Every structure is written in structure tokens, then in C-alpha cells.
C-alpha angles and dihedrals in degrees: 000000000000116000132177132182118223122218110259090241095051110125090225092057092046088053091050090051086053091056089049091051091049090054102037107019124227103022093185094062114107124225118190087346093304133107138173115296131194106235099184142274116282133198105225132174092273097043142277118336132184111225126210130180137196113192095202110021113204093229098049109014085228134110109271129193121197126190130193128186117252115249118263089241090057092047090053090049089052091049088057091053096259093145096059 
């Protein structure tokens, strides 16, 4: 599996955090000392996905992973070698 880690100031990552906020609300809020974490961006069979994890989600108390597809603009940048 191919995995990359985006700079925390990368516009693509900021956009992915926005999707996470839209789905789960305040992503900076801690629960049991845990909060959402960016785990990396993976190339999967159906394309690039940004992966986030919460080790103790407030709704379930369980570990939760959430994936969102990379934007088409980011995928095109990657295809041109923009991540190297």
C-alpha cells in the first residue's frame, strides 16, 4: 500500500479536515483524552483517501476510522509528481 503524509498546512488536508468537521462536528474537542488524528493519505484500489482516527469516539467510546476521497485537483497534482 502506498501512503503519504500531507503537511498540516496543505490546502488539501485543510479541506479534508473540513469534511470531517461537517460529518462529526468539533474535531478539536477531546473525549477521554483523545481527539481526531490524521493518519495519512493512502492509495487504495478506488483512489487516494485521507484517513482519520479517533481512539475513543464520544458517540461510541470505540475506535473510529473515517476516510474521505482526495479531491480531483489533488489527485491530478499527485499524477504530475507534486508529492515528491
